[in-house]
N, C-alpha and C positions, 0 to 999 in steps of 0.2 A: 287224188290219193298220197299216201306220201311218199312211194317209189318214184313218183314222179317227178318229186324235188331232189334228189340226188344229180348230184353233177352241176346244179345250177348255179355254183359261187360266183361265175365270171357276169354273170346277168345282172342288170341292175333293179330294184326294188320294180321298177314301173314296168320293166322290160317282163318280169316275172307275171304280173298285175296281166299282160296282155297274152301269154301262155297260158293262165288258168284260166282266164273265160273262154279262151278258145273251146275249151273242153266241157265248160260252167253249162250249158244247156242245149238244146238242140238247134241243129240248125234249120233256116229257111227252108234249104232244100231238101231236108228229111223229114218234114212236117205234111199233114195230109192237109186237104184242101181248108177246111174247116180252121184249124188249129194254125195255118200260116194266117189267112184271115186273121184271126183272133189277135195275132201277135204283131202282124202289120199296122192295122188299128191303133193300137199297145204303142207301138214305134212314132206314128205319126204323133200321136197326142205328147209322147216324150219330147221330141226332137221338137215341138212348137214352144214346149214349158223352157228347154235349154236354148234355145237359139232367139224367142223370141217372133221367131218366122211365122207368121201367121197362117191358121186354115181354115177356107170357107164354113158357111154357119151349114149346120143339116141340110141336106138338098141337091139338088143332080150334081151340080157343082163339087160337092166334096164327096159323094159316092164315085165320080172319075175321079178323082184326084186318088181315092185308096184304091181304086181299081188298079190304075198307073203304077202306083206304087209298090203294090204286090207284085205287078206283073216285073218292075224292076229289080226286087229284091229274088223274085224267083231266077231271072235271065243272069243280071249281071253280080250279084251277092249274096249266091245260093250257099255260099260255104260260110256264112257267118252267123251269128245268133243274136235275140234280141238286146240279150246282156252287152255283146260286143259295141251295139247301134247306139248302146243308152253311153258305153264309155266314153268313145269314142268323140263322141257330140258334146258330152260334159269336159272331155280334157283338151276340146277345141275350142271350147267358149271363148278364152277371153281374144282368139284369133278369128270370131265369127263376124262375118261384112254383115252389111246390108239389113241391120236390127229392123224387125216391122216389115220386111219386106214377103211376100207371098210365096208362102212353101210351096216351089215347084224341083222335079227333078236334079236341073240341072247342079243344085246349091245342094243337095242331098250328094251328089260325086263329088264335090267340091269337099267333104270331110270323108267323106266313105274311101274315098279311091287313097288317097295318101296313108290312110291306115290299114288299106290293106293290104298296099309296101310296106311299109313300116312290118307288120305283121310276117310275110312273107321274107321278110331279111332276118328274121325273129328263129321263124320256124328253121329257115337254114341250122341258126346255129344249135337250136334245140336236137335237130338231126344229129350233129357232131358229138351232140354229148351222148345223145341217147347210145353212140356207136361205142361209147367207152364205158355202157353199163351190159352186165353178162345177159346171156339171152333170156336166163330166168326172171329176172329181172322185166327182160323188156315186157314178154308175154304173161305175165303176174296181171290176174284181172283182180274183182273187188274179191269174188267167189275164189281166190288163191290165197288172198291174204292173211295171214297170219293172225292171233289176238295182238297183238304186239303193232303191229301195224294198223290195225281196227283201232283200237285206242288213239293211237297219235291222231288218228284220221276224224276218229268223233270228239275229239279234242277242238279240234278244225269245225265242226260240224256245228257244235253245240252252240258257238257262236253267228251261223250264215241266220241269213233271212229265210221267210217260211219258204218261199218262191224258189231258193236256191239250194235247198235241202235233198241230196241228192235217196232218192227211192230203195238204194242199194241199204242204205242206213238201217231201212225200216225192216227191212228182209233180216238183215242181222242183228239187231235189238231181237225181234222175235225168235229166231232160230237159241239165240243163245238163250230166251227166257228170261230178258230182262223188260221185255212189254206183253201183255198179255190182251191180246182184245175179244171181245163176248160178241157175238153179233148185235147185242142191242149197242156194243159201243161203235162197230163199223156204223150201222143205221144214222148214230148221232154226229160221226164223223163225215160221212157222207151230207148228211143235213150240212153241216160249218159248212163243208166244203162248198156245195152250193152257193150259202152266202157270201163265202170270201170269192169267188168268182162273179156272184152279180154286185161287191162293192168296187171290186177293180176292173171288173171289164166296164167300156167305155160305153154308155146305157143308149147314144144314139146310132152309134156306127151300125153298119149292116150285119156285121156277128153280135154285137151287143145287143138289139133290135131279135136278132131269130133266136138266141140265149134264152132273152128274157119274154121270149113266146113259150120256148120250151119249158121255161120254167113255170108258166102261167100254168101249163097243161101238166103239168108234173113228167112228162116224158120226154126222154133226152138219147141223140143219136146216137150212134156205138162211140162216134168221134169224142164225142162232148162227152161223155160215160167213161170213156178213158182218160179223159184231162182230171175230172175229178175225182176219180180214184186215186191218181197219182198225187194233187193236191191233199185227200184226204190221208195217207201215206206220210206225207210231208208235217200234217197239223198233228200225228201223232209222235211223231218225233219232236217235233217244235215243244207239245206239251213236257215229253219225256223228259228233255233236257230242262225246261223251265220247273218242272216240278222239284228236280233231283237237286235244281240249284236251292230252290226252298227249304228241302228234305236236308240240305248237307250234303250230298253226296257223292256230288258231281264238283 
């Protein structure tokens, strides 16, 4: 949000990035069981790709690792999100030891503990900067932003990847009648959301297997349906910006 950027002039670009990521997605501790399982499975894949740490083939050992990793994230790292995990490991890449070693929880700590320590220091700086803002600025939410602030934020959002687009932008564009979604459009976007999730989820993970079973039956749990609606809204916004760009209106 534009208002969060005010007063950040004394922070380095990479420090601002850490603070932005803190608000970029739902934290592990805020997720329901299904969503947390999906995100933890994806996190394991990302960590393995970045570090070269190996994970077991599908089977009992992988199931145990996934279960223990999920518990670790819930107990020790419940206040961070998937985007932060990826950033922490990607930027720690040159310092990673034991390339090719089997992934285990102690290796996770080697990266995430220093990241959290650094984020804590930056958060303290952030709070000091916020104290300099007016009460009105501090309390402003997306629903309270004026059109100028929204236009500034939408300019940033237009460059976001699909999974980072905030749903608030969908609600704003609908409210301003910049997009209009018919029942048929909603049905089509839900179909695309299902395919998007199917393409991005790890099919051999426990969460992936459960999702693919639901996809085959055409029946989804409330938690998965909620995630699909979020993806569908993000796809609508993504299409809006890219079609507008093609038409020369953005």
